[in-house]
All heavy atoms as an XYZ file, in Angstrom:
889
protein
N       0.862     -1.185      0.014
C       0.007     -0.004     -0.008
C       0.870      1.240     -0.008
O       1.811      1.371      0.802
C      -0.901     -0.008      1.250
C      -1.817      1.150      1.301
S      -2.951      0.877      2.699
C      -2.983      2.520      3.335
N       0.603      2.176     -0.886
C       1.412      3.380     -0.978
C       0.904      4.395      0.072
O      -0.294      4.619      0.194
C       1.294      4.003     -2.389
C       2.282      5.099     -2.610
S       2.277      5.574     -4.329
C       1.571      7.213     -4.136
N       1.863      4.934      0.803
C       1.549      5.935      1.830
C       1.377      7.300      1.198
O       2.195      7.708      0.377
C       2.660      5.949      2.877
C       2.342      6.693      4.103
C       3.392      6.466      5.122
N       3.317      7.591      6.039
C       4.252      8.511      6.191
N       5.381      8.419      5.516
N       4.096      9.505      7.024
N       0.358      7.998      1.594
C       0.139      9.378      1.085
C       1.192     10.306      1.637
O       1.554     10.198      2.819
C      -1.220      9.910      1.474
C      -2.347      9.370      0.670
C      -3.603     10.100      1.001
C      -4.778      9.602      0.215
N      -6.000     10.297      0.525
N       1.692     11.189      0.796
C       2.647     12.200      1.265
C       1.857     13.397      1.760
O       0.730     13.607      1.427
C       3.565     12.599      0.129
C       4.427     11.462     -0.348
C       5.487     11.815     -1.313
N       5.304     13.010     -2.098
C       6.056     13.322     -3.157
N       7.038     12.529     -3.512
N       5.871     14.410     -3.835
N       2.569     14.207      2.536
C       1.938     15.419      3.030
C       1.937     16.519      1.987
O       2.449     16.363      0.865
N       1.375     17.645      2.347
C       1.285     18.799      1.453
C       2.557     19.614      1.430
O       2.706     20.515      0.587
C       0.099     19.691      1.898
C      -1.235     19.100      1.574
C      -1.815     18.180      2.416
C      -1.931     19.480      0.454
C      -3.057     17.619      2.160
C      -3.163     18.939      0.171
C      -3.742     18.008      1.011
N       3.502     19.318      2.342
C       4.705     20.091      2.400
C       5.837     19.295      3.063
O       5.589     18.257      3.645
C       4.463     21.392      3.177
S       3.885     21.121      4.857
N       7.038     19.824      2.906
C       8.218     19.265      3.584
C       8.832     20.433      4.329
O       8.730     21.588      3.941
C       9.205     18.717      2.583
C       8.689     17.566      1.781
C       9.643     17.119      0.670
O      10.777     17.637      0.641
O       9.260     16.276     -0.155
N       9.533     20.133      5.436
C      10.069     21.182      6.301
C      11.603     21.112      6.305
O      12.203     20.047      6.299
C       9.555     21.006      7.724
C       8.067     21.125      7.857
C       7.304     19.951      7.916
C       7.457     22.351      7.857
C       5.908     20.054      8.018
C       6.070     22.454      7.969
C       5.314     21.300      8.043
N      12.192     22.301      6.375
C      13.638     22.401      6.552
C      13.976     21.861      7.929
O      13.208     22.004      8.887
C      14.043     23.853      6.452
O      15.395     24.039      6.858
N      15.134     21.222      8.043
C      15.522     20.720      9.377
C      15.821     21.854     10.337
O      15.688     21.730     11.527
C      16.726     19.746      9.271
C      17.982     20.377      8.778
C      19.115     19.344      8.719
C      20.327     19.873      8.027
N      21.224     20.616      8.817
N      16.199     23.030      9.791
C      16.433     24.227     10.590
C      15.322     25.212     10.309
O      15.536     26.281      9.712
C      17.798     24.862     10.257
C      18.941     23.908     10.572
O      18.874     23.269     11.630
O      19.877     23.808      9.759
N      14.133     24.884     10.733
C      12.939     25.696     10.461
C      12.981     27.004     11.218
O      13.299     27.038     12.402
C      11.711     24.889     10.857
C      10.362     25.309     10.355
C      10.310     25.282      8.822
C       9.281     24.377     10.876
N      12.686     28.115     10.514
C      12.613     29.421     11.137
C      11.181     29.623     11.630
O      10.231     29.363     10.895
C      12.946     30.523     10.143
C      14.411     30.581      9.769
C      14.926     29.782      8.785
C      15.265     31.465     10.400
C      16.280     29.830      8.458
C      16.611     31.527     10.097
C      17.087     30.718      9.102
O      18.415     30.759      8.768
N      11.038     30.086     12.867
C       9.728     30.319     13.466
C       9.522     31.783     13.752
O      10.447     32.447     14.269
C       9.572     29.529     14.743
C       9.451     28.057     14.542
C      10.452     27.152     14.566
C       8.255     27.328     14.290
N       9.946     25.881     14.324
C       8.599     25.976     14.159
C       6.912     27.703     14.123
C       7.665     24.982     13.857
C       5.990     26.725     13.866
C       6.354     25.365     13.739
N       8.339     32.297     13.511
C       7.973     33.648     13.922
C       7.778     33.672     15.440
O       7.387     32.652     16.047
N       8.082     34.780     16.049
C       8.022     34.893     17.515
C       6.620     34.678     18.067
O       6.453     34.228     19.192
C       8.527     36.276     17.921
N       5.599     34.977     17.292
C       4.224     34.907     17.795
C       3.492     33.588     17.444
O       2.292     33.479     17.700
C       3.404     36.077     17.264
C       3.909     37.397     17.815
O       4.324     37.484     18.964
N       3.954     38.426     16.990
N       4.187     32.626     16.881
C       3.569     31.331     16.546
C       3.477     30.503     17.799
O       4.470     30.176     18.432
C       4.349     30.600     15.457
C       3.692     29.248     15.158
C       4.458     31.425     14.175
N       2.255     30.155     18.143
C       1.984     29.327     19.351
C       1.659     27.902     18.892
O       1.241     27.667     17.785
C       0.811     29.853     20.150
C       0.916     31.351     20.504
C       2.074     31.587     21.451
C       2.122     33.068     21.863
N       3.458     33.619     21.832
N       1.826     26.943     19.792
C       1.559     25.544     19.506
C       2.207     25.071     18.227
O       1.559     24.607     17.268
C       0.032     25.286     19.469
C      -0.685     25.635     20.745
C      -2.132     25.348     20.687
C      -2.819     25.714     21.982
N      -4.256     25.470     21.967
N       3.532     25.191     18.185
C       4.312     24.940     16.981
C       4.129     23.535     16.409
O       4.016     23.366     15.226
C       5.801     25.221     17.261
C       6.030     26.701     17.493
C       7.479     26.974     17.776
N       7.686     28.422     17.897
C       8.875     28.970     18.072
N       9.931     28.225     18.155
N       8.958     30.286     18.178
N       4.107     22.548     17.274
C       3.941     21.158     16.789
C       2.596     20.989     16.089
O       2.509     20.341     15.058
C       4.082     20.175     17.960
N       1.556     21.597     16.653
C       0.209     21.508     16.031
C       0.171     22.264     14.712
O      -0.401     21.768     13.734
C      -0.833     22.062     16.993
C      -2.271     22.063     16.479
C      -2.758     20.626     16.205
C      -3.179     22.737     17.497
N       0.794     23.432     14.638
C       0.827     24.214     13.425
C       1.529     23.416     12.329
O       1.054     23.301     11.185
C       1.523     25.575     13.633
C       1.848     26.265     12.297
C       0.673     26.463     14.505
N       2.653     22.790     12.689
C       3.404     22.007     11.699
C       2.593     20.792     11.256
O       2.559     20.490     10.050
C       4.738     21.568     12.380
C       5.790     21.108     11.423
C       7.087     20.899     12.195
C       8.109     20.199     11.335
N       9.360     19.940     12.055
N       1.921     20.112     12.154
C       1.089     18.975     11.811
C      -0.026     19.397     10.852
O      -0.312     18.734      9.873
C       0.511     18.349     13.064
C      -0.190     17.039     12.804
C       0.330     15.790     12.878
C      -1.569     16.871     12.462
N      -0.619     14.852     12.585
C      -1.805     15.479     12.312
C      -2.635     17.732     12.234
C      -3.051     14.955     11.967
C      -3.873     17.212     11.904
C      -4.058     15.858     11.773
N      -0.676     20.515     11.170
C      -1.780     21.013     10.338
C      -1.290     21.369      8.932
O      -1.972     21.086      7.939
C      -2.433     22.244     10.977
C      -3.333     21.882     12.120
O      -3.765     20.743     12.257
N      -3.587     22.830     13.004
N      -0.108     21.990      8.812
C       0.435     22.303      7.491
C       0.686     21.022      6.675
O       0.348     20.925      5.529
C       1.733     23.120      7.610
C       1.576     24.547      8.110
C       2.937     25.155      8.356
C       0.818     25.393      7.072
N       1.282     20.047      7.330
C       1.651     18.809      6.658
C       0.388     18.075      6.131
O       0.396     17.516      5.051
C       2.424     17.882      7.601
C       2.907     16.617      6.931
C       4.047     16.614      6.146
C       2.210     15.430      7.060
C       4.468     15.464      5.516
C       2.611     14.290      6.439
C       3.761     14.281      5.673
O       4.167     13.151      5.022
N      -0.677     18.127      6.919
C      -1.907     17.442      6.560
C      -2.933     18.274      5.805
O      -4.023     17.833      5.510
C      -2.538     16.823      7.799
C      -1.732     15.719      8.374
N      -0.782     15.904      9.337
C      -1.721     14.399      8.074
C      -0.205     14.766      9.617
N      -0.755     13.830      8.873
N      -2.558     19.549      5.497
C      -3.440     20.394      4.693
C      -4.660     20.904      5.428
O      -5.679     21.234      4.833
N      -4.559     20.999      6.771
C      -5.656     21.532      7.560
C      -5.605     23.062      7.564
O      -4.528     23.645      7.534
C      -5.575     21.021      9.003
S      -5.697     19.244      9.145
N      -6.750     23.693      7.613
C      -6.805     25.140      7.557
C      -6.367     25.793      8.855
O      -6.631     25.285      9.953
N      -5.740     26.918      8.701
C      -5.323     27.769      9.847
C      -5.449     29.197      9.362
O      -5.138     29.533      8.230
C      -3.889     27.467     10.237
C      -3.667     26.017     10.627
C      -2.227     25.743     10.920
O      -1.762     25.864     12.038
N      -1.499     25.330      9.914
N      -5.918     30.064     10.258
C      -6.190     31.430      9.800
C      -4.965     32.279      9.564
O      -4.755     32.766      8.488
C      -7.128     32.163     10.800
C      -8.539     31.749     10.672
C      -9.179     31.072     11.648
C      -9.240     32.021      9.504
C     -10.501     30.676     11.551
C     -10.539     31.634      9.354
C     -11.197     30.963     10.375
N      -4.144     32.464     10.579
C      -3.083     33.465     10.471
C      -1.699     32.811     10.376
O      -0.816     33.171     11.122
C      -3.113     34.385     11.694
C      -4.368     35.241     11.653
O      -4.804     35.673     10.611
N      -4.947     35.446     12.820
N      -1.521     31.876      9.490
C      -0.207     31.255      9.314
C       0.280     31.512      7.880
O      -0.417     31.216      6.921
C      -0.283     29.731      9.592
C      -0.657     29.480     11.054
C       1.029     29.060      9.229
C       0.372     29.960     12.076
N       1.479     32.055      7.826
C       2.130     32.325      6.525
C       3.430     31.503      6.492
O       4.064     31.292      7.525
C       2.463     33.799      6.368
C       1.249     34.623      6.083
C       0.442     35.032      7.101
C       0.940     34.999      4.806
C      -0.680     35.816      6.881
C      -0.191     35.766      4.513
C      -0.995     36.173      5.580
N       3.791     31.036      5.321
C       4.975     30.187      5.169
C       5.971     30.849      4.251
O       5.602     31.429      3.240
C       4.592     28.833      4.578
S       3.397     27.927      5.558
N       7.224     30.739      4.635
C       8.361     31.146      3.767
C       8.799     29.872      3.093
O       9.220     28.949      3.712
C       9.487     31.770      4.603
C      10.672     32.138      3.669
C       9.008     32.992      5.356
N       8.657     29.872      1.753
C       8.893     28.623      1.014
C       9.923     28.840     -0.090
O      10.266     29.976     -0.435
C       7.585     28.162      0.342
O       7.204     29.116     -0.661
C       6.458     27.995      1.360
N      10.375     27.719     -0.615
C      11.237     27.765     -1.770
C      10.430     28.321     -2.937
O       9.247     27.967     -3.081
C      11.716     26.335     -2.082
C      12.681     26.234     -3.203
C      13.151     24.807     -3.349
C      14.169     24.690     -4.444
N      14.656     23.292     -4.577
N      11.003     29.200     -3.727
C      10.254     29.859     -4.794
C       9.790     28.866     -5.839
O      10.470     27.862     -6.108
C      11.138     30.926     -5.470
N       8.630     29.145     -6.425
C       8.060     28.254     -7.437
C       8.581     28.512     -8.820
O       8.291     27.767     -9.744
C       6.531     28.402     -7.409
C       5.933     28.127     -6.055
S       5.252     26.537     -5.965
C       3.590     26.847     -6.504
N       9.304     29.638     -9.013
C       9.837     29.953    -10.325
C      11.356     30.125    -10.228
O      11.914     30.178     -9.131
C       9.171     31.171    -10.922
C       9.425     32.411    -10.092
O      10.531     32.709     -9.673
N       8.340     33.192     -9.836
N      12.001     30.262    -11.367
C      13.453     30.351    -11.417
C      13.971     31.757    -11.125
O      15.143     31.933    -10.840
C      13.972     29.903    -12.771
C      13.595     28.476    -13.127
C      14.231     27.465    -12.184
O      15.281     27.723    -11.630
N      13.585     26.360    -11.984
N      13.104     32.761    -11.187
C      13.534     34.154    -11.016
C      13.643     34.586     -9.554
O      14.376     35.523     -9.223
C      12.592     35.125    -11.735
C      12.542     34.821    -13.205
O      13.522     34.456    -13.809
N      11.367     35.013    -13.803
N      12.935     33.918     -8.674
C      12.934     34.301     -7.262
C      13.636     33.213     -6.458
O      13.909     32.107     -6.931
C      11.493     34.434     -6.777
C      10.727     35.548     -7.462
O      11.351     36.536     -7.798
O       9.530     35.365     -7.681
N      13.909     33.537     -5.171
C      14.543     32.579     -4.299
C      13.578     32.038     -3.266
O      13.538     30.864     -2.962
C      15.741     33.222     -3.628
C      16.829     33.611     -4.624
C      18.020     34.196     -3.925
O      18.702     33.501     -3.177
N      18.278     35.458     -4.163
N      12.792     32.960     -2.673
C      11.823     32.582     -1.631
C      10.470     33.213     -1.931
O      10.392     34.252     -2.548
C      12.300     33.088     -0.250
C      13.634     32.540      0.252
C      14.033     33.259      1.570
C      13.583     31.045      0.463
N       9.427     32.552     -1.499
C       8.079     33.049     -1.588
C       7.457     33.109     -0.179
O       7.837     32.309      0.674
C       7.170     32.132     -2.442
C       7.472     32.213     -3.937
O       7.968     33.252     -4.393
O       7.166     31.220     -4.625
N       6.517     34.016      0.010
C       5.721     34.046      1.217
C       4.300     33.749      0.796
O       3.721     34.469     -0.060
C       5.813     35.423      1.923
C       7.231     35.720      2.359
C       4.823     35.468      3.096
C       7.433     37.105      2.931
N       3.721     32.665      1.320
C       2.365     32.283      0.942
C       1.543     32.048      2.196
O       2.076     31.717      3.264
C       2.355     31.013      0.063
C       2.916     29.807      0.812
C       3.081     31.227     -1.219
C       2.695     28.472      0.150
N       0.251     32.265      2.063
C      -0.674     31.945      3.161
C      -0.868     30.426      3.146
O      -0.863     29.788      2.097
C      -1.997     32.658      2.963
C      -2.905     32.543      4.131
N      -3.799     31.489      4.291
C      -3.064     33.322      5.222
C      -4.448     31.652      5.422
N      -4.028     32.748      5.995
N      -1.053     29.852      4.295
C      -1.144     28.393      4.418
C      -2.369     27.825      3.669
O      -2.364     26.620      3.349
C      -1.175     27.980      5.881
S      -2.659     28.481      6.758
N      -3.355     28.652      3.352
C      -4.533     28.146      2.627
C      -4.161     27.617      1.237
O      -4.823     26.739      0.727
C      -5.572     29.270      2.510
N      -3.076     28.152      0.666
C      -2.647     27.646     -0.659
C      -2.239     26.188     -0.588
O      -2.360     25.460     -1.589
C      -1.476     28.467     -1.180
C      -1.858     29.810     -1.680
C      -1.629     30.951     -0.920
C      -2.505     29.962     -2.899
C      -2.007     32.195     -1.381
C      -2.894     31.214     -3.344
C      -2.639     32.331     -2.585
N      -1.792     25.702      0.540
C      -1.325     24.333      0.701
C      -2.449     23.320      0.627
O      -2.197     22.125      0.506
C      -0.552     24.160      1.994
C       0.703     24.994      2.148
C       1.368     24.727      3.488
C       1.657     24.744      1.012
N      -3.679     23.793      0.699
C      -4.820     22.857      0.653
C      -5.154     22.407     -0.778
O      -5.974     21.517     -0.960
C      -6.036     23.532      1.276
C      -5.796     23.837      2.752
C      -6.976     24.305      3.411
N      -7.945     23.178      3.475
C      -9.117     23.226      4.031
N      -9.498     24.312      4.633
N      -9.910     22.194      4.015
N      -4.507     23.015     -1.744
C      -4.787     22.630     -3.139
C      -4.238     21.240     -3.427
O      -3.165     20.853     -2.952
C      -4.156     23.644     -4.077
C      -4.663     25.059     -3.917
C      -3.936     26.022     -4.772
O      -3.596     25.735     -5.889
N      -3.738     27.229     -4.253
N      -4.956     20.440     -4.223
C      -4.541     19.069     -4.541
C      -3.148     19.001     -5.198
O      -2.429     18.030     -5.024
C      -5.612     18.566     -5.519
C      -6.799     19.451     -5.249
C      -6.270     20.759     -4.781
N      -2.734     20.078     -5.885
C      -1.398     20.093     -6.514
C      -0.298     19.791     -5.514
O       0.640     19.078     -5.789
C      -1.177     21.468     -7.139
C       0.211     21.695     -7.677
C       0.605     21.195     -8.893
C       1.172     22.343     -6.888
C       1.904     21.370     -9.369
C       2.463     22.509     -7.349
C       2.814     22.047     -8.580
O       4.119     22.213     -9.036
N      -0.418     20.364     -4.293
C       0.618     20.186     -3.279
C       0.658     18.806     -2.673
O       1.646     18.412     -2.058
C       0.501     21.269     -2.184
C       0.761     22.643     -2.730
C      -0.253     23.594     -2.861
C       2.012     23.009     -3.201
C      -0.010     24.837     -3.389
C       2.265     24.243     -3.736
C       1.225     25.161     -3.828
O       1.490     26.393     -4.363
N      -0.408     18.014     -2.841
C      -0.369     16.633     -2.374
C       0.595     15.819     -3.275
O       1.312     14.949     -2.791
C      -1.787     16.033     -2.417
C      -1.856     14.598     -2.020
C      -1.471     14.313     -0.624
N      -2.614     14.484      0.279
C      -2.545     14.236      1.548
N      -1.448     13.824      2.123
N      -3.589     14.443      2.315
N       0.597     16.178     -4.550
C       1.470     15.476     -5.502
C       2.868     16.091     -5.512
O       3.862     15.398     -5.685
C       0.831     15.490     -6.916
C       1.757     14.831     -7.921
C      -0.526     14.852     -6.903
N       2.928     17.420     -5.385
C       4.198     18.157     -5.407
C       4.324     18.982     -4.108
O       4.071     20.166     -4.089
C       4.212     19.142     -6.589
C       3.982     18.494     -7.915
N       2.742     18.416     -8.506
C       4.819     17.879     -8.755
C       2.832     17.782     -9.638
N       4.081     17.436     -9.825
N       4.753     18.318     -3.021
C       4.849     19.024     -1.740
C       5.832     20.218     -1.840
O       6.887     20.119     -2.444
C       5.384     17.971     -0.759
C       5.297     16.685     -1.476
C       5.208     16.937     -2.920
N       5.476     21.314     -1.220
C       6.297     22.520     -1.236
C       7.263     22.442     -0.049
O       6.978     21.829      0.977
C       5.426     23.779     -1.178
C       6.234     25.001     -1.582
C       4.775     23.967      0.171
C       5.352     26.166     -1.968
N       8.430     23.068     -0.218
C       9.470     23.040      0.832
C       9.353     24.301      1.659
O       9.428     25.409      1.126
C      10.854     22.901      0.208
C      11.890     22.454      1.197
C      12.003     21.107      1.529
C      12.698     23.371      1.825
C      12.948     20.693      2.448
C      13.644     22.988      2.741
C      13.791     21.630      3.052
N       9.206     24.147      2.953
C       8.996     25.298      3.867
C      10.230     25.547      4.690
O      10.782     24.635      5.349
C       7.783     25.031      4.795
C       6.498     24.937      3.983
C       7.691     26.138      5.873
C       5.274     24.641      4.808
N      10.711     26.809      4.639
C      11.868     27.251      5.435
C      11.458     27.972      6.726
O      12.235     27.983      7.651
C      12.757     28.165      4.620
C      13.451     27.525      3.482
C      13.124     27.862      2.130
C      14.440     26.580      3.654
C      13.753     27.261      1.086
C      15.082     25.955      2.575
C      14.747     26.316      1.316
O      15.379     25.729      0.231
N      10.285     28.598      6.715
C       9.896     29.351      7.855
C       8.362     29.408      8.042
O       7.621     29.327      7.024
N       7.914     29.564      9.271
C       6.495     29.643      9.569
C       6.272     30.859     10.471
O       6.977     31.062     11.439
C       6.011     28.380     10.312
C       6.217     27.138      9.429
C       4.535     28.517     10.704
C       5.970     25.829     10.120
N       5.308     31.693     10.063
C       5.043     32.961     10.766
C       3.556     33.100     11.035
O       2.726     32.478     10.378
C       5.539     34.118      9.966
N       3.220     33.981     11.993
C       1.809     34.191     12.334
C       1.208     35.391     11.617
O       0.051     35.691     11.818
C       1.663     34.351     13.855
O       2.351     35.517     14.262
N       1.990     36.074     10.815
C       1.460     37.211     10.009
C       2.392     37.420      8.809
O       3.546     36.926      8.815
C       1.397     38.500     10.842
O       2.706     38.934     11.160
N       1.936     38.170      7.847
C       2.745     38.462      6.678
C       3.987     39.236      7.103
O       5.108     38.958      6.638
C       1.969     39.239      5.617
C       2.738     39.443      4.365
C       2.784     38.478      3.386
C       3.405     40.643      4.129
C       3.524     38.660      2.224
C       4.140     40.839      2.963
C       4.184     39.828      2.023
O       4.894     40.042      0.892
N       3.807     40.200      7.998
C       4.938     41.028      8.475
C       5.998     40.169      9.159
O       7.196     40.374      8.991
C       4.434     42.118      9.427
C       3.609     43.190      8.733
C       2.157     42.756      8.463
O       1.685     41.759      9.053
O       1.527     43.378      7.597
N       5.547     39.187      9.932
C       6.486     38.288     10.603
C       7.231     37.426      9.595
O       8.410     37.134      9.767
C       5.708     37.436     11.619
C       6.546     36.900     12.730
C       5.699     36.270     13.820
O       5.056     35.261     13.572
O       5.685     36.833     14.935
N       6.541     37.028      8.529
C       7.195     36.265      7.443
C       8.265     37.101      6.763
O       9.359     36.633      6.451
C       6.161     35.775      6.422
N       7.986     38.417      6.561
C       8.988     39.290      5.989
C      10.183     39.374      6.910
O      11.352     39.392      6.469
C       8.387     40.703      5.691
C       9.477     41.706      5.314
C       7.350     40.596      4.571
N       9.950     39.441      8.215
C      11.040     39.472      9.216
C      11.904     38.210      9.110
O      13.129     38.281      9.256
C      10.497     39.638     10.618
C       9.904     41.020     10.899
O      10.246     41.941     10.156
O       9.160     41.148     11.876
N      11.291     37.077      8.884
C      12.027     35.826      8.719
C      12.923     35.884      7.478
O      14.091     35.518      7.506
C      11.067     34.610      8.651
C      10.468     34.346     10.024
C      11.809     33.368      8.156
C       9.371     33.284     10.053
N      12.388     36.416      6.381
C      13.198     36.583      5.184
C      14.363     37.516      5.417
O      15.494     37.232      4.978
C      12.329     37.050      3.955
C      13.194     37.380      2.764
C      11.291     36.015      3.610
N      14.123     38.601      6.150
C      15.228     39.520      6.479
C      16.266     38.826      7.360
O      17.470     39.030      7.161
C      14.657     40.766      7.199
C      13.883     41.712      6.340
C      13.262     42.809      7.201
C      14.758     42.319      5.238
N      15.826     38.034      8.312
C      16.765     37.272      9.184
C      17.609     36.318      8.354
O      18.827     36.220      8.511
C      15.966     36.536     10.244
C      16.859     35.927     11.305
C      16.114     35.211     12.453
N      14.684     35.423     12.518
C      13.819     34.533     12.947
N      14.228     33.335     13.395
N      12.546     34.788     12.993
N      16.991     35.604      7.399
C      17.703     34.696      6.531
C      18.705     35.483      5.690
O      19.883     35.074      5.528
C      16.722     33.899      5.619
C      15.900     32.936      6.456
C      17.502     33.147      4.513
C      14.717     32.312      5.721
N      18.303     36.642      5.175
C      19.170     37.496      4.362
C      20.391     37.945      5.179
O      21.535     37.933      4.668
C      18.402     38.658      3.836
O      19.239     39.494      3.060
N      20.179     38.371      6.416
C      21.282     38.824      7.260
C      22.242     37.671      7.575
O      23.465     37.846      7.523
C      20.744     39.432      8.547
C      20.038     40.747      8.361
C      19.277     41.214      9.606
O      19.010     40.418     10.512
N      18.899     42.479      9.616
N      21.705     36.505      7.845
C      22.545     35.341      8.127
C      23.346     34.943      6.893
O      24.512     34.549      7.002
C      21.699     34.158      8.641
C      21.143     34.391     10.008
C      20.215     33.262     10.498
O      20.151     32.202      9.802
O      19.559     33.454     11.522
N      22.747     35.031      5.712
C      23.439     34.721      4.456
C      24.577     35.732      4.242
O      25.682     35.325      3.807
C      22.479     34.721      3.279
N      24.358     36.998      4.498
C      25.393     38.007      4.356
C      26.555     37.719      5.303
O      27.741     37.855      4.885
C      24.827     39.404      4.643
O      23.910     39.768      3.650
N      26.275     37.388      6.542
C      27.319     37.091      7.499
C      28.142     35.862      7.026
O      29.347     35.811      7.225
C      26.724     36.840      8.905
C      26.168     38.167      9.455
C      27.728     36.233      9.856
C      25.298     38.011     10.704
N      27.474     34.926      6.384
C      28.146     33.714      5.909
C      28.876     33.954      4.576
O      29.465     33.022      4.015
C      27.129     32.585      5.741
N      28.814     35.196      4.061
C      29.504     35.524      2.789
C      28.719     35.187      1.563
O      29.291     35.106      0.465
N      27.427     34.975      1.703
C      26.590     34.612      0.556
C      25.563     35.709      0.308
O      24.346     35.473      0.241
C      25.909     33.280      0.796
C      26.815     32.052      0.886
C      26.072     30.854      1.397
C      27.474     31.785     -0.438
N      26.025     36.956      0.155
C      25.129     38.115     -0.042
C      24.195     37.876     -1.224
O      24.637     37.557     -2.333
C      25.942     39.380     -0.328
C      26.657     39.887      0.902
O      26.098     39.786      1.982
O      27.778     40.387      0.742
N      22.894     37.979     -0.974
C      21.896     37.845     -2.047
C      21.689     36.448     -2.543
O      20.895     36.247     -3.456
N      22.358     35.457     -1.985
C      22.203     34.072     -2.443
C      21.543     33.260     -1.347
O      22.134     32.357     -0.747
C      23.548     33.500     -2.844
C      24.156     34.258     -4.021
C      25.415     33.670     -4.614
N      26.081     32.610     -3.922
C      27.368     32.630     -3.623
N      28.112     33.672     -3.867
N      27.931     31.597     -3.003
N      20.275     33.585     -1.079
C      19.549     32.973      0.021
C      19.388     31.473     -0.140
O      19.525     30.694      0.819
C      18.187     33.662      0.210
C      18.212     35.169      0.324
C      16.792     35.709      0.534
C      19.125     35.657      1.409
N      19.081     31.048     -1.359
C      18.879     29.603     -1.609
C      20.143     28.839     -1.331
O      20.113     27.762     -0.708
C      18.436     29.385     -3.042
O      17.196     30.035     -3.306
N      21.294     29.357     -1.746
C      22.559     28.684     -1.499
C      22.816     28.618      0.000
O      23.261     27.573      0.493
C      23.720     29.436     -2.162
C      23.657     29.391     -3.700
O      22.926     28.517     -4.213
O      24.302     30.228     -4.321
N      22.531     29.685      0.731
C      22.743     29.684      2.169
C      21.845     28.630      2.842
O      22.314     27.882      3.715
C      22.464     31.097      2.744
C      22.465     31.068      4.254
C      23.623     30.962      4.965
C      21.249     31.176      4.975
C      23.624     30.922      6.382
C      21.240     31.128      6.346
C      22.416     31.023      7.028
O      22.394     30.983      8.413
N      20.607     28.586      2.460
C      19.654     27.642      3.110
C      19.993     26.207      2.799
O      19.762     25.302      3.607
C      18.236     27.987      2.671
C      17.690     29.285      3.272
C      16.405     29.688      2.575
C      17.503     29.179      4.769
N      20.580     25.957      1.624
C      20.991     24.586      1.320
C      22.209     24.145      2.131
O      22.318     22.993      2.478
C      21.329     24.468     -0.184
C      20.133     24.539     -1.156
C      20.582     24.542     -2.564
C      19.202     23.349     -0.896
N      23.075     25.118      2.445
C      24.269     24.766      3.236
C      23.980     24.682      4.710
O      24.666     24.012      5.431
C      25.364     25.857      2.985
C      25.971     25.761      1.636
C      27.077     26.744      1.457
C      27.699     26.638      0.089
N      28.815     27.551     -0.094
N      22.959     25.425      5.153
C      22.662     25.463      6.584
C      22.194     24.164      7.134
O      21.812     23.265      6.495
C      21.590     26.546      6.878
């Protein structure tokens, strides 16, 4: 019997927004495609021109993501908090000598 995959995959070094409560439950809900109101995800970009995307978790409920799980680098409780996570990743990449190469930094981390 083939096991169903989840709607997403998570980075081993997941970035969390400061206001996200019940982290294990939020992560479980994202994986299983359950709805949550104020959760935004920092994900690997869906196109070649960008590096990261910020999406609302409601997008993960689409059947497309069951077949093609999206890779999540960060989870935030608001869009502004998601932007803060992207800024934090950018600052860490700069410190590591990878200015503007966020994807490369996240792969090495």
